[in-house]
N, C-alpha and C positions, 0 to 999 in steps of 0.2 A: 172376516178377520176380527180378532180381539186384541186385547192389550199385548203388545210385543214385550219381550223380556230383555231388559238391559241393552248392552251394546249389540246384542244379536239381532235387534229389531230390523234394522235396515237390510241386512243380508238375508234374513228369513223372508221378509216381505218381497224382496226382489226375486228370490227364488220362487216364491209363491206365484208371482206375476209373470214369470218368464214364459216365453213361447206363446203369448197371447196377443201380440200386436196385431191389430187388424181383425181380431176374432169378433169384436163387438161392432154392432151397427151404429149409426149416428144417433146421438142423443138430442133431446130437445126439451125445453121448458115450454110454457104455454104459448109463446109466440116465436119460437125459434125452431129451425129444422136443419137437416143436412147431415153429412158424414165426413169422416176424415178430419184432418187438422189443417189449420191455416197458418201461414207464416207472415201474414199481414195483419195490421191492426184491425180490430173488429169495427163494424159499423157503429157510429156514435161515439167512438173513443178517439183519443188523440192519435194522430198518425205518427209514424216513426220520425223522431227528431223534431216534433212539434215544440216550438219555443214559447207558445202561448200559455203553457201550463206553468203555474207557480211552482217553485221548488217545494217538495214535500219529503219528509222522512217518515216512513211507516214503521210502527212498532209491531213486531210479530212475535207471538209467544207460542212455542212448540215444546214437546217433550223430547227427551233423549240425552245425547251428549255430543260434544264437539269432536269431530274427526280430525285427523292429522292435517288435512288440507283446508280446514274450515276458513281460516283467515284469507288464504290465497284465493279460494273459490268465491268467497263473499266479496272480495275486492273486484273480481271480474264481473260478478253479478251486478254490483252497484255501478261499475263503469258502463255496462250496457244499459242499465235502467236509467241512469242519468242522461245518457245520450238520447234515449228513445222517449222516456216519459218524464224527464226532469225529476226523477224520484230516486231515493235511496231507501234501503231497508236495514233495520236493526233487529237482530234476532235475540230474544231472551230464551235460553235453553234451560228447561227445568227437568231435574231428575224424576223418573217415574214415581219414586217413593213419595215425592212432595207435590206432585202435579195437582191433586185434588185440593189440598189445603191452600196452596199458593194461588191457583187460579180463582178459587173462591174469594180470597182476599182481594185480588186484583179487580175482579168484577164488582164486588160489593162496595169497594172503596172508591170506585170511579177512576182507578189508575189509568194513565194515558196508554191505551192499547188500541190498535186498529184491527188486527187479525189475531185470532186465538184458536188453537186446536181444542177440539172437544170431541166427545164420544158418548154413546149410550152407557159404556162402562165407566164413564166419569160422571158428568152431570149435564149432558146436552139437553135432555128433555126438560129438566127442572129450570135450567138457566134460560132456556127459550121461553118457558111458561112465565118466568118472572120478568121477562121483557129486556133481558140483557143483550139479546142478539137482534140484528137487523133482518127483516124479511127480505129475501134476495131476488124475488122474481123480477122486479123492475130493473134492478142493477144488472142482472144476468142478461136480460133482453137488450139492454142498452150498451153494456160494456163487456159482456162475457160470452161472446159467440164461440170462442175457442173452448171455454170451460164447458159450454153446452155440448158442443160437437164431439168432444173427446169422451163423453159418457153416454152409454146406451139409455134408451128411454126407460127401461126397467129400473135403472138406478134412480132416476128422477121421480118416477111414480111411487117407488117403494120407500123412499127416504125422506118423505115430508113429515112434518109434525103437525097434526091436526089440519092437514091440507096445505100447509105453508112450508116454504123452504127457508130454514134457519141455518143451514150449513151446506157447503159443497161436499158431496159424498166423495170419499177417497178410498179407492179400492180397484181391484182388477180381476175379481172372480166372484162367484156367487156362493161360495162357502170358504171356510178356512182351510188352507193347505196345512196338513199336520201329519206327523209321523213320530216314531220313536227312533232316535239316533242311538246306534250301538257301535261297539268297537269290532269292526270286521277282523282285525288282526287277532284280537283275543278269541273271537268265535272260532277262527280257523285253528289257532293254537290249541284250543280245548276240544277240537274235533266235533264241534256242534254243527249240524247241517244248516243250510240257509234258513233264515227265520221267515216264515210265511204266515204264521198264525199266532194267536195269543199263547197257546200251549207251547209252541216252539220258542217263543220269547221267554217263557218261564223256565224252560229247559236251559237256555243260555244263562239266565240270571242265576239259577242255582249252581250251575257249573262255575260261574265266576266266584260265587260265595265260597264254594268248596275248595277251589284250586288257585284263586288269586286273592289271598288274604289282605293284601295291601290296597285293594280297590273296592270301593262301595259298589255293589251291583246296580242299584237303581236309586235315582232321586227324582222326585216330582216337585211341584210348586207348593211349598208350605205357606207362602205369603200371598198366593194368588189363586183364587177359586178356579180360574180357568185351567190352570195347570195341575190341579189336584188329580191324582191317578184315576179315581173313579170317574170324574168328569171326562177325562181323556178317553177312557174306554167307551163310555156311553155315547159320546159324540159319533163314533164310527159304527155303532151297532144298529144297522137298519132293520133288524128283526123287531125292534121296539119303537124306533123313530121317536125317541125322547129328546126334548130340547128345552133349555131354560126359557122362562118367560122374560128374562132380563130385568125384572123388577129389582133384583139384587145382582146385577151382572150375570155371571154364568152359573149362579147358584141353582141347584136342582131341588131346593125345598118347595118351590112352586114351579111346576113344569107343564109343558104340553106333551101330548102323546098321540102319535098318529096324526090325523088331520081332522079331528072331530070338533074343534073349537071349544074344548073343555079345559078348564084350569084344574090341575091336580095338585094336591097338597101331600107332601111326603110324610108328614105326621099322620095323616089319615090312611094313606094307602100302603105305606112301607113297600113301595113298588118293588116287586120281587127281583127284577134284574139289577136295580140300583142297590138293593140290600145285599144281594149275593156278592156283588162287586165290593161292597164295604167289608163283608166278611172275608173275602179273598185277600184284599189288601191288608187287612189286619193280620192275616197269616204271613204275608210277605214281610210285614214289620216284625212280628214276633220271631220269624225265622231269620231275621237280620239280612234279608234281601233288600228291603226298602231301607234307605238311610235312617239311622237312628236320630239324626239331626235334622230331619225333614222340616220340622216346624221352626227351628231356630237358625238354620243355615241362611247366611246373608250373601253368599257368593252365587252368581248366576249359574244356572244349570249348565249352560254352554261352557262357561269358564272352567267349571269343575271337570267337564269331560276333556277339554283341551289341555288341562293340567294333569291328565291321566289319573284323576282321583275317583272318577265315576265311570261305570261301564255302560250305562243307558240312561236316557232322559227324554221326556217329551219335548218336541220342538215344533215351531210353526213353519214347517217347510216340508216339501215332498222329496227334496234332494239335498245333498251335502254341499254347502258353499265351498268353493275352492280354498278360500283363506282358512277354513276350519282345518282341513287336512294339512295344509302348509304349516299351521301353527302347532298342531298335534305332533308333527314330525320333528319339531324343534325339541320336544320333550321325549318322545319315543320315535326314534328314526324309522322304524318299520310300522308305526301306528297308522291306522286308517279307519275312518268312520263309514258306516253305511246306514241307510234309512230303512226302517221297517214300516211299511205302509199297510194299515189295516182298513183303509178307506175302501168302500164298495163302489166299483166302477160300473155297476149295472145302471143303465139309463132309467130314470124314474124311481130308483130305489131311495134316493135322498130327497128330502124336502128342502126348499129354499124360500125365504121371504124376500130375497134379493136386497136385503139391507146391508149397508156397509157398517163397519165397526169404527171408522175414523172419519172425522169431518174437520173442515176449516170454516170458521164463522167470522163474520164482520161484527164487531162490537157496536151496539146501538149508540154508545156515547162517542164513538169515533167522529172526529171532525173531517176525516178524509175517506168517507165511504166509497165515493166514486173512484178515487185513486186506488183504494184497496182492491176493488174489483178489476181495475185496469191491470194491476200487478198480477192478480191471479190469472187473468187472461194471458198476460205476457208469459207467465210460468207454464202455461198449457200450450205453448208452441214448441215444436220438437227441439229446436236448437237450444232454447232456454231450459226446457225440461231436462235435456241431457246434461247441461251444465250443472243444474241444481242437484241432479241425482248422481251423476258419474264424475263430475269435475271437469277439468279443462281438457278438451280433446287434443290428443297427441302427446299429452303429458301424463294425465291420470288414466286415460282410456283411449281406445280407438274404435271406430266404426268398422263393422264387418258386414258387407252387403247392406241391404236396405233396413233390416230390422234386427240386426245382431250387434253385439259389442264384445270386445275383449278387454280385459283389465291389463294395465301396465304396472310397473313395480310400485308406483305411488298412487294407486287408484283410489277413487272415492270422492263423492260430492258432499253436500251438507244436509239435504233434506230429501224426502220422498213421500212416505206414507203420511207425514205430518202436514203436507202442504198441497201436493198436486197429483198424487198417484191416480192413474186411470188406465184403462185397458188398451187405449188406442196408441199411446205414445211409448209404452213400455218396450224395451228391447230384450231379446233373448241373449243370455250369456252364451257365447259360442261354444263353451265347453259343457253345456248342460246335456246329460245323458238322455238317451231315447226314452227310458222308462219314466224318468222325472218329467220329461216333456209330455208324455202321454197323460199323466195325472194332471199336470198343470193345464193342458188344453181341455181336458174333460170338465174341470170346474169353471172354466171360462165360458162355457156354452150354456145358455139359459135352458135350452131344450133338453138338457140332460137331467134336469131337476123337475120334480113335481112341485107345483106352486102351492105354497102354504096358504090355507084359507085366510090367515091373518095378515097376509101381505098388505102393507100400508097402515096397519094398526099401530097406534102409539098409546101407551098407558099414561094417563094423567094421575100422578101420585098425590096430588094436592088433598083430596078428601081423606087420605089416610097417611099423611106425611108424618104424623107423630108415631104411628105404629111402624112405619117404615124405618124411622130412626131408631126406635126401640128394638125392633127385631134385628136390625143390622148389628147393633151392639151385642145382642145375645148370640147371633150367628158367629160372630168373630171368635167367641170362646170355644166353639165346638166343631164348626164345619170342616175346616182343614184337617183337624186332628182325626175326625171320623173318616173323611174321604181320602186320607193318606195312610190310614192304619195306625196312627200313633195313639189313638184313644180306643179303649175297649168298647165296641158298639153295644154290648149287652148292658153295660153300666152307664155310659155317657149319652146314648141316644135318649134314654128315659129322662135324664136331667135336662137335656136340650129341649125335649118336648114339654116338660113341666114348665120351663121358663118361657118358651117361645110359642106355644100352641095358640094362645089367645090372640096376640097381635097378628100372627100369620093368618089366622082364620079370617080376621077382619079384612086383611089385605086381599086374600083370595076372593072373598065375596065381592069386594069392590072391583077387582080386576075382572071377575066373571061378568059382573054387571056391564062393564064397559065393553068387554068382548061381545056380549050378546047384542048390545046396541049397535056395535060396528057391523056385525054379521047381518042384523036385521036391515040396516041401511044398505048393505051390499046386495041384498036379495031382491 
């Protein structure tokens, strides 16, 4: 998983994780083992209702927004926590647009924070390297048995930083669920057959352009590299197996290809498949298929679709969340969305390094590290997990069988991917269609993926931190414009290269040096 977009985040990630309860085996850190989940307090922690604990209020910082039930659900969370751990929690919710800057300030200034969300696409590695986060092995072994048990061993092995655990991995699958959401009602109105391939998708997009002048055919992520159109297509193209190095998040300026342990530089290679996609998306832009406002649009892609302003957009899910179609019908009574999945379901065709994209860390300066881990362990028990993710049972949601749930009219909890998402405790939404379940179940099984030779590798940017900062500034001027078609590649790629080639080459060389050292150590 990567950075979720706006209010869509929770719904998308829940869809991503649906149908995988029980698919993963037991997880364990160095001294813990087992499987399943526990409803009792872990060994070494306070037992339920233990009055020997001093009262503590934990400060928790996460991204996103407050849902309609936030205050009510948080009150119930604190009622249970107070009774069991003599603890309450206060959440600081930060908009995604501000998360990097604000968390940087919080950590560097020593602000009173106990638990904080971080991710490789934010600054997890650099903050851990600078000593802002607590190493968690001892705390997990003593207070975090449920945290350990609800995550498979692959997660713990693959998500360390230089051999240490600086964040609890949050995720429920071994790659990102992703598709392109389109308007099924428009497709049928325009007599376009079911969309199965990229060429089919283009046929639909051009039909919308020609016959539905009030609707923009396609919008991608102009403010987020992850959602740029070229990135979206490359991720699902197993013929090339290209993936970002994550030095600059999802940027493909430095990339891995196949499983050869080599770092490729797009300035040097002008990788044919990436370049042809850049040319193709330029045509989509000049043909007015891609939104002409792709770089300046500030409204989420999901919102634009639900307002019937856009006919297609990339989304982090394999299926359509029920609230999406419900909301679209308020604008277009006959409106309906469907997901175009370009993901290859061939076992072994996709590579995975089993890394998660989201983490929750305990701040080194926290005065309540033990209690913070106790809280995380509490959150990784089924009844508390359900409360945090879905809300109050019987009011916001209801259980269906052992591993399913259904939404009620006022459904919704307060956190999921930001705090405790794992494959063991996730429930399937009872209305998930069979095709979506098939895709979700596929990405939840490690054996369906070829192991990336760089599984467990973490880049230390310290030796080239100045170049990383320099190139990041240069990339911001060109990348999304080129990868979404808004800039002419014949003109602007040369400018991008002239400005960025030197710092990127230094970063490439340092990254390759560290990759080589890692692979030598593994052999």
